[in-house]
C-alpha positions, 0 to 999 in steps of 0.5 A: 332231518332239518327242514329241507331247502332243496329237492332233487329230481331225476332229469331227462333232457330229451323227455323235457325237450319233447314235452313229456309229462311225469318223467321226473321222479323225486330222488331226495329232499336235502337240508342244504347245499355247499358250493352252489352259489357263484357269480358268473363272469361279467357278460362279454360286451363287444363293439360292432359296426353295422355297415351300409345302414338305411336306419328306420323307426326306433333305430333312427330315433336312437341315432338322434339321441346318441348324437345328442347324449353320446349313446342311446339304448336300443334293447334286443336287436335281431339281424334277419339274414336275407338271401339274394331275393331278399327273403329271410333265411335265418336270424342272429341276435344282440342283446342290451344294444346301445347305439354309440355313433354313426357316420356316412358310409364310405361306399354309399353316402346315402347310407350310414355306418353305425357303431353299436355295443351289445352282448351275444346271447347264448341262444344264437344259432351260430357264432357269427351270422353268414349271408348267402352269396349275392345277399343284400345283407340284413333286415334289422328288427326289434324283439316285437318285429318292428322294422329298424331298417337294413344294413349290408354287413356286420363287423365285430371285435369279440373278447374271449373269456378263459374257462376255468374248472369249477368245483362240484355241487354238494347236497347235504343231509339228503334223504334218498328215495325211489330209484335213487335209494335202490341205486345206492343200496345196490352200489351202482356207480352210474347214478344218472342226471339230476335237477336241483330245485329250491323249495319253500317251507311248504315244499313248493318249488320256488326256482330251479337251482342247478342241473348236472350229473349225480356221481358220488355219495357218502354217509352224512354227518347230519343224521342216520340214514342221510347222505351227502351227494356230489353233482357235477354241474353242466348248468350255470350256478345261481349267483351269490344274490340268489341266497338272500332272495331265496331266504326271502321267499323261504316261507312262500310268495311274499305277503308284504311289498318291497321285500326286494328293496333289501337287496343291492342291484344284483339282488334285485335283478335276481328277484326279478328272475324269481318273480318271473318264474313264480308268475301266476299264469291264466288269471284275468288281466285287470281291465284297461283304465285301471289305476296302478300305484307305483311305490317309488321310495326304493327305486334307486336303480334300474332293477328296482324300477322293474321290481316296484312295477311288478308289484304295482301291477301284480302285488307283492312278489309280482312280475311285469317285465325285467327290461324294456323288451320284456315290459313291451311284451307285458304291455300287450296283455296276459301278464296281469294288466290289459293293454294300455291305456291305463294310469300309473301313479308314480309315488315319490318319483323324485327318488328315481329322478335323482338316482336312475341312470347316474351310475358310472359304468364302462360300456352299458349305461342304466336307463334314465328316469326320462328314458323310462317315462318316454318308453311308458308314454310311447306305449300308451301308459299315462304316468302321473308323478307324485 
C-alpha cells in the first residue's frame, strides 16, 4: 500500500451533536480519492430592502460611505426579531452585506429605506424572518452585538438555484479494519455512515474532507487485500483549490512562510479554512504592545491579506481571521495576540495599495486597502506602512 492520504472513520451524527467522546472508529486508511473535489455554485446574493430604518453606529457610517463611493461593506448583519413589547424573540442573518443606497421612507420621512446586498447563510433558522403580530420590526446588530439601529420591515428578491445530481465519492486503495472489515467479510449491505479526513504524511488529521453513506465496495487494483469504497455524500465537496492546499500541508504544518502565496484567490481562501482548523488553541497570547511584522509582498487580493496577517501573528500556517467579523473576534484575544494596542508593521504596503479592491465584480466588491487600514485603526491597532 502506498502512503495514505485519507482516513475513513465511522460517523454518528447524534453522538457528535451530543458531544460524546470516543464514538468514532477508524475504518480504513485510503491511498487516494476520486470524484472528491468540486467547486460549489457561486453563492446566491440577493438585494434586500430594509424598510423604515433608524440607522445607528456603523450602519450610519456605511450609509455615508455608500453615498460617496456607490457602496460600502457592512459584514454580517443580524436582524433581531421583536415582539410587540420590543423583546427579542429570534434572530435572522445576512452575510457579506454591502450597503448600496438609501432614500427617505415614504411612510415616515424621519426614517430611511436602505438597499443592501447580501447572502443568506445555511444556518438561518428559517427561510424568511417572520415578525409576530403588532411587532415594531427588527433590531439591527453586528456580529459583535453592536447596535446598528432598527427597521420596520424587510423585503427581498431571492434567486433559486437548480439542484443537480452528483456522482458518489470513490475511496481508492483502502485497507479496511475493525467493524468495517467484519462487515465486508460478512457480506453486509448496510455499511453505515462515514467521515473522510485528509491526513498528512505522519497520519495526523489535517482537515475534514467529506461525510456520507458508505454503500458499496469492490476489490482494489492497487494491491491484494485492498478495496475501493463508494460513498454517497451528504456534505459539500471540498473545492478544487483544496487539492493544492492539502498537498502543501502534506508533510504537516508549513515550516516556511508564504506557501499560501502559490495559490490564486480561491486557493488562498481555502488556505484560510485549513489554517483555522489547524489553529493551536490554548497557547498564551503574545502580550499587548508586541510588534507584528506583516509581509506584504504577496498581498494582491483580500484573502492574501488575511493569510499574511495570520502568519504575522501566529507564524507559518497561522490564522488570525478570514474576514472583518472574524478579525474583530481575533482582536478580542485568545487567538495568538492579546487585545490591542499593538503595532503592525506592514512591509511592502505598496503592493496592497495598488491591488486591493480593484477586481471588477458584479455584486460583492473586495475590501480596499484604505478600508482595511481604517478597520485596523478603529480597533486600536497601530499600523506602520513600510
